[in-house]
C-alpha positions as a Markdown table, in Angstrom:
| # | Residue | x | y | z |
|---|---|---|---|---|
| 1 | Met | 35.8 | -7.9 | -194.3 |
| 2 | Thr | 36.6 | -10.5 | -191.6 |
| 3 | Ser | 39.9 | -8.7 | -190.8 |
| 4 | Leu | 38.0 | -5.4 | -190.3 |
| 5 | Leu | 35.3 | -7.2 | -188.2 |
| 6 | Asn | 37.9 | -8.7 | -185.9 |
| 7 | Arg | 39.2 | -5.3 | -185.1 |
| 8 | Met | 35.8 | -4.0 | -184.2 |
| 9 | Pro | 35.3 | -3.4 | -180.5 |
| 10 | Leu | 32.6 | -6.1 | -180.0 |
| 11 | Pro | 31.7 | -6.4 | -176.3 |
| 12 | Arg | 33.3 | -9.4 | -174.5 |
| 13 | Pro | 30.7 | -12.1 | -173.7 |
| 14 | Arg | 31.3 | -11.7 | -169.9 |
| 15 | Val | 30.4 | -8.0 | -170.2 |
| 16 | Leu | 27.2 | -8.9 | -172.1 |
| 17 | Val | 26.4 | -11.6 | -169.5 |
| 18 | Ala | 26.8 | -9.1 | -166.7 |
| 19 | Ile | 24.4 | -6.7 | -168.5 |
| 20 | Val | 21.8 | -9.5 | -168.9 |
| 21 | Ala | 22.1 | -10.3 | -165.2 |
| 22 | Ala | 21.7 | -6.7 | -164.2 |
| 23 | Leu | 18.6 | -6.3 | -166.5 |
| 24 | Ala | 17.1 | -9.5 | -165.0 |
| 25 | Leu | 17.6 | -8.2 | -161.5 |
| 26 | Leu | 16.1 | -4.8 | -162.3 |
| 27 | Gly | 13.3 | -6.6 | -164.2 |
| 28 | Val | 12.4 | -8.6 | -161.1 |
| 29 | Leu | 12.4 | -5.4 | -159.0 |
| 30 | Ala | 10.1 | -3.7 | -161.6 |
| 31 | Ile | 7.7 | -6.7 | -161.6 |
| 32 | Arg | 7.6 | -6.7 | -157.8 |
| 33 | Leu | 6.8 | -3.0 | -157.6 |
| 34 | Asp | 4.1 | -3.4 | -160.3 |
| 35 | Ala | 2.6 | -6.4 | -158.5 |
| 36 | Asp | 2.6 | -4.5 | -155.2 |
| 37 | Gly | 0.8 | -1.6 | -156.8 |
| 38 | Arg | 3.7 | 0.7 | -156.2 |
| 39 | Gly | 4.4 | 1.4 | -159.8 |
| 40 | Gly | 1.8 | 4.1 | -160.2 |
| 41 | Gly | 4.0 | 7.2 | -159.7 |
| 42 | Gly | 7.3 | 8.6 | -158.6 |
| 43 | Trp | 10.7 | 7.0 | -159.2 |
| 44 | Ser | 9.2 | 3.5 | -159.0 |
| 45 | Tyr | 7.0 | 4.3 | -161.9 |
| 46 | His | 10.0 | 4.9 | -164.1 |
| 47 | Ile | 11.7 | 1.7 | -163.1 |
| 48 | Val | 8.5 | -0.3 | -163.9 |
| 49 | Gly | 8.2 | 1.4 | -167.3 |
| 50 | Leu | 11.9 | 1.1 | -168.2 |
| 51 | Phe | 12.9 | -2.4 | -166.9 |
| 52 | His | 9.7 | -4.4 | -166.7 |
| 53 | Leu | 10.4 | -7.8 | -168.4 |
| 54 | Gly | 6.8 | -8.3 | -169.3 |
| 55 | Arg | 6.6 | -5.2 | -171.5 |
| 56 | Glu | 8.0 | -4.7 | -175.0 |
| 57 | Asn | 8.8 | -1.0 | -174.8 |
| 58 | Ser | 11.5 | -1.4 | -172.2 |
| 59 | Val | 15.3 | -1.4 | -171.9 |
| 60 | Pro | 15.5 | -5.2 | -171.9 |
| 61 | Ala | 13.5 | -5.4 | -175.1 |
| 62 | Trp | 15.7 | -2.8 | -176.7 |
| 63 | Phe | 18.9 | -4.6 | -175.6 |
| 64 | Ser | 17.5 | -7.9 | -177.0 |
| 65 | Ala | 16.6 | -6.2 | -180.2 |
| 66 | Met | 20.2 | -4.8 | -180.5 |
| 67 | Leu | 21.6 | -8.3 | -180.0 |
| 68 | Leu | 19.4 | -9.7 | -182.7 |
| 69 | Leu | 20.3 | -6.9 | -185.1 |
| 70 | Thr | 24.1 | -7.4 | -184.4 |
| 71 | Asn | 23.7 | -11.1 | -185.0 |
| 72 | Gly | 22.0 | -10.4 | -188.3 |
| 73 | Phe | 24.9 | -8.2 | -189.3 |
| 74 | Leu | 27.4 | -11.0 | -188.3 |
| 75 | Met | 25.5 | -13.5 | -190.3 |
| 76 | Ala | 25.6 | -11.2 | -193.4 |
| 77 | Cys | 29.4 | -11.1 | -192.8 |
| 78 | Val | 29.6 | -14.9 | -192.8 |
| 79 | Ala | 27.5 | -14.9 | -196.0 |
| 80 | Gly | 30.1 | -12.6 | -197.6 |
| 81 | Met | 33.0 | -15.0 | -197.0 |
| 82 | Asp | 34.8 | -16.0 | -200.2 |
| 83 | Ala | 35.4 | -19.6 | -199.1 |
| 84 | Gly | 34.3 | -22.2 | -196.6 |
| 85 | His | 30.9 | -22.6 | -195.0 |
| 86 | Gly | 29.8 | -19.1 | -195.8 |
| 87 | Lys | 30.4 | -19.6 | -199.5 |
| 88 | Arg | 28.9 | -23.1 | -199.6 |
| 89 | His | 25.7 | -22.0 | -197.8 |
| 90 | Arg | 25.6 | -18.3 | -198.8 |
| 91 | Gln | 21.8 | -18.2 | -199.5 |
| 92 | Leu | 21.0 | -19.8 | -196.1 |
| 93 | Trp | 23.3 | -17.4 | -194.3 |
| 94 | Arg | 21.5 | -14.5 | -196.0 |
| 95 | Leu | 18.1 | -15.9 | -195.1 |
| 96 | Ala | 19.2 | -16.3 | -191.5 |
| 97 | Ala | 20.5 | -12.7 | -191.5 |
| 98 | Ala | 17.2 | -11.4 | -192.8 |
| 99 | Leu | 15.3 | -13.5 | -190.2 |
| 100 | Phe | 17.3 | -12.1 | -187.4 |
| 101 | Val | 16.7 | -8.5 | -188.6 |
| 102 | Leu | 13.0 | -9.3 | -188.7 |
| 103 | Leu | 13.2 | -10.8 | -185.2 |
| 104 | Ser | 14.9 | -7.5 | -184.1 |
| 105 | Leu | 11.9 | -5.6 | -185.5 |
| 106 | Asp | 9.5 | -8.0 | -183.8 |
| 107 | Glu | 11.2 | -7.5 | -180.4 |
| 108 | Thr | 10.2 | -3.8 | -180.4 |
| 109 | Ala | 7.0 | -3.8 | -182.6 |
| 110 | Ser | 5.4 | -7.0 | -181.1 |
| 111 | Leu | 4.5 | -8.4 | -184.4 |
| 112 | His | 4.2 | -12.0 | -183.0 |
| 113 | Glu | 1.6 | -10.8 | -180.5 |
| 114 | Arg | -0.5 | -9.2 | -183.3 |
| 115 | Val | -0.4 | -12.6 | -185.2 |
| 116 | Gly | -1.3 | -14.4 | -182.0 |
| 117 | Ala | -4.3 | -12.1 | -181.3 |
| 118 | Leu | -5.5 | -12.7 | -184.9 |
| 119 | Ile | -5.3 | -16.5 | -184.6 |
| 120 | Ser | -6.9 | -16.5 | -181.2 |
| 121 | Ser | -9.8 | -14.3 | -182.4 |
| 122 | Arg | -10.4 | -16.5 | -185.4 |
| 123 | Ala | -10.3 | -19.7 | -183.3 |
| 124 | Gly | -12.7 | -18.3 | -180.7 |
| 125 | Gly | -10.0 | -18.1 | -178.0 |
| 126 | Leu | -7.3 | -20.7 | -177.1 |
| 127 | His | -6.4 | -22.1 | -173.8 |
| 128 | Gly | -3.6 | -23.8 | -171.8 |
| 129 | Met | -0.2 | -23.7 | -173.4 |
| 130 | Trp | -1.7 | -22.4 | -176.6 |
| 131 | Arg | -3.1 | -19.3 | -174.9 |
| 132 | Phe | -0.5 | -17.2 | -176.6 |
| 133 | Ala | -1.5 | -18.4 | -180.1 |
| 134 | Trp | 1.5 | -17.1 | -182.0 |
| 135 | Val | 3.5 | -20.2 | -180.7 |
| 136 | Ile | 1.5 | -22.4 | -183.2 |
| 137 | Pro | 2.9 | -20.8 | -186.4 |
| 138 | Gly | 6.1 | -20.3 | -184.4 |
| 139 | Leu | 6.6 | -24.0 | -183.9 |
| 140 | Ala | 5.7 | -24.7 | -187.5 |
| 141 | Leu | 8.3 | -22.2 | -188.7 |
| 142 | Val | 10.9 | -23.8 | -186.4 |
| 143 | Gly | 10.1 | -27.2 | -187.9 |
| 144 | Leu | 10.4 | -25.9 | -191.4 |
| 145 | Leu | 13.7 | -24.1 | -190.8 |
| 146 | Ser | 15.1 | -27.2 | -189.0 |
| 147 | Ala | 14.5 | -29.2 | -192.2 |
| 148 | Cys | 16.0 | -26.5 | -194.4 |
| 149 | Tyr | 19.1 | -26.0 | -192.3 |
| 150 | Leu | 19.9 | -29.7 | -191.5 |
| 151 | Arg | 22.7 | -30.0 | -194.1 |
| 152 | Phe | 23.8 | -26.5 | -193.2 |
| 153 | Val | 24.4 | -27.5 | -189.6 |
| 154 | Leu | 26.0 | -30.9 | -190.4 |
| 155 | Asp | 28.5 | -29.1 | -192.6 |
| 156 | Leu | 29.8 | -27.0 | -189.7 |
| 157 | Pro | 32.9 | -28.2 | -187.7 |
| 158 | Pro | 31.7 | -30.4 | -184.8 |
| 159 | Arg | 32.5 | -27.8 | -182.1 |
| 160 | Arg | 30.7 | -25.1 | -184.0 |
| 161 | Gln | 27.7 | -27.4 | -184.4 |
| 162 | Val | 27.4 | -27.8 | -180.7 |
| 163 | Gln | 27.8 | -24.1 | -180.1 |
| 164 | Leu | 25.2 | -23.1 | -182.7 |
| 165 | Leu | 22.7 | -25.7 | -181.6 |
| 166 | Gly | 23.2 | -24.8 | -178.0 |
| 167 | Ala | 22.6 | -21.1 | -178.6 |
| 168 | Thr | 19.5 | -21.9 | -180.7 |
| 169 | Gly | 18.1 | -24.2 | -178.0 |
| 170 | Val | 18.6 | -21.7 | -175.3 |
| 171 | Tyr | 16.9 | -18.9 | -177.3 |
| 172 | Leu | 14.0 | -21.1 | -178.4 |
| 173 | Gly | 13.6 | -22.5 | -174.9 |
| 174 | Gly | 13.0 | -19.0 | -173.7 |
| 175 | Ala | 11.0 | -17.5 | -176.7 |
| 176 | Ile | 8.7 | -20.5 | -177.2 |
| 177 | Gly | 9.1 | -22.9 | -174.3 |
| 178 | Cys | 8.6 | -20.3 | -171.6 |
| 179 | Glu | 5.9 | -18.6 | -173.5 |
| 180 | Met | 3.9 | -21.8 | -173.6 |
| 181 | Ala | 4.5 | -22.4 | -169.9 |
| 182 | Gly | 3.4 | -18.9 | -169.2 |
| 183 | Gly | 0.3 | -19.3 | -171.2 |
| 184 | Ala | -0.6 | -22.4 | -169.3 |
| 185 | Leu | 0.0 | -20.8 | -165.9 |
| 186 | Glu | -2.0 | -17.7 | -166.8 |
| 187 | Asp | -4.9 | -19.8 | -168.1 |
| 188 | Ala | -4.9 | -22.0 | -165.0 |
| 189 | Ala | -5.0 | -18.8 | -162.8 |
| 190 | Gly | -8.0 | -17.4 | -164.8 |
| 191 | Gly | -5.9 | -14.8 | -166.5 |
| 192 | Ala | -4.2 | -13.6 | -163.3 |
| 193 | His | -0.5 | -13.0 | -163.3 |
| 194 | Thr | 0.8 | -15.1 | -160.4 |
| 195 | Ile | 4.4 | -15.3 | -159.1 |
| 196 | Ala | 4.8 | -18.5 | -161.2 |
| 197 | Tyr | 3.7 | -16.7 | -164.3 |
| 198 | Trp | 6.1 | -13.8 | -163.8 |
| 199 | Ser | 8.9 | -16.3 | -163.0 |
| 200 | Thr | 8.5 | -17.7 | -166.5 |
| 201 | Gln | 8.6 | -14.2 | -167.9 |
| 202 | Val | 11.9 | -13.5 | -166.2 |
| 203 | Leu | 13.3 | -16.8 | -167.4 |
| 204 | Glu | 12.0 | -16.2 | -170.9 |
| 205 | Glu | 13.8 | -12.9 | -171.4 |
| 206 | Thr | 17.0 | -14.1 | -169.7 |
| 207 | Leu | 17.2 | -17.2 | -171.9 |
| 208 | Glu | 16.5 | -15.2 | -175.1 |
| 209 | Met | 19.3 | -12.7 | -174.3 |
| 210 | Ser | 21.6 | -15.4 | -173.3 |
| 211 | Gly | 21.0 | -17.4 | -176.5 |
| 212 | Gln | 21.7 | -14.2 | -178.5 |
| 213 | Ile | 25.1 | -13.8 | -176.7 |
| 214 | Ala | 26.0 | -17.4 | -177.4 |
| 215 | Trp | 25.0 | -16.8 | -181.1 |
| 216 | Met | 27.2 | -13.7 | -181.2 |
| 217 | Thr | 30.2 | -15.6 | -179.8 |
| 218 | Thr | 29.8 | -18.5 | -182.2 |
| 219 | Leu | 29.5 | -16.2 | -185.2 |
| 220 | His | 32.6 | -14.3 | -184.3 |
| 221 | Leu | 34.5 | -17.6 | -183.9 |
| 222 | Leu | 33.3 | -18.7 | -187.3 |
| 223 | Leu | 34.7 | -15.5 | -188.9 |
| 224 | Arg | 38.0 | -16.0 | -187.0 |
| 225 | Asp | 38.1 | -19.6 | -188.3 |
| 226 | His | 37.8 | -18.3 | -191.8 |
| 227 | Glu | 40.5 | -15.7 | -191.4 |
| 228 | Ala | 42.9 | -18.3 | -189.9 |
| 229 | Ala | 42.2 | -20.7 | -192.8 |
| 230 | Ala | 42.8 | -18.0 | -195.3 |
| 231 | Ala | 46.0 | -17.0 | -193.7 |
| 232 | Asp | 47.2 | -20.7 | -193.7 |
| 233 | Ala | 46.3 | -21.0 | -197.4 |
| 234 | Val | 48.4 | -17.9 | -198.2 |
| 235 | Ala | 51.3 | -19.2 | -196.2 |
| 236 | Thr | 51.1 | -22.6 | -197.9 |
| 237 | Ala | 51.0 | -21.1 | -201.3 |
| 238 | Ala | 54.1 | -19.0 | -200.5 |
C-alpha cells in the first residue's frame, strides 16, 4: 500500500501553498467587493460567490474539504501499516481518519454552525468570544481527544511529533482561535462585519488550509518512514 501511495502524484507542498495564497488573495478581493456593495451583479458577483472566505459554498471551502478528505485517506493508509506506529495505534488512526472525513463533510455542509445555532438558541443567545457557540463543544472535543491521543503522540519519532503538533496547532488556531476572535469582534460591533472581523475570517481560512497541508506532508513522511524501515528489515534478513 505504501509503495503504491508513494507513486501517487500528490501535489508538492509548495504548489498547495501557492494555491492557498491565491485563494486568500481572491478571498480578500471578494470580501472587499461585497463590503463596498459591488457584489450584486456582473462579474464581481461571481467572484464574491465563488471565492468569498466568509461563505461555505465557495471554492476555498471546497479546496479545504478536499484537503481534509485526502488527509483522512492518508490516515487510513497509516492505519493499514503492518508494523510500526500504524500497527501499534491502529484504532486511533482509524478514528482520526473517520474524524477527518467528518470534518470534510462539515466544511461543505456547515454542521458546526447548525450545532452552534442550536446551543445559542437554547442558551438565549451568547456573547463575546462565545458568540459562535459551536466553539464550546469544539473545545471540549479537543480536550477529550488530547487526552486520548497523548500516548499516541509520544510514541511518534520526535521530529514527527513536532510536525504533527505544529500542523494541529495551526489548524486549531484558525478553526477555533480565529472563530472566537471573530465572534468577539462581531459582538463588540453590534453584529456588524468590520474590517477587523473580516481579517480574522481571512486568517482563519488561511490557517485551516495551511494546517491541512502540513498534516498531508507529515502523513506522507510517516508512510515513507515505514517503507524505508520495511526495506531495511528485508535487507538485514537477507
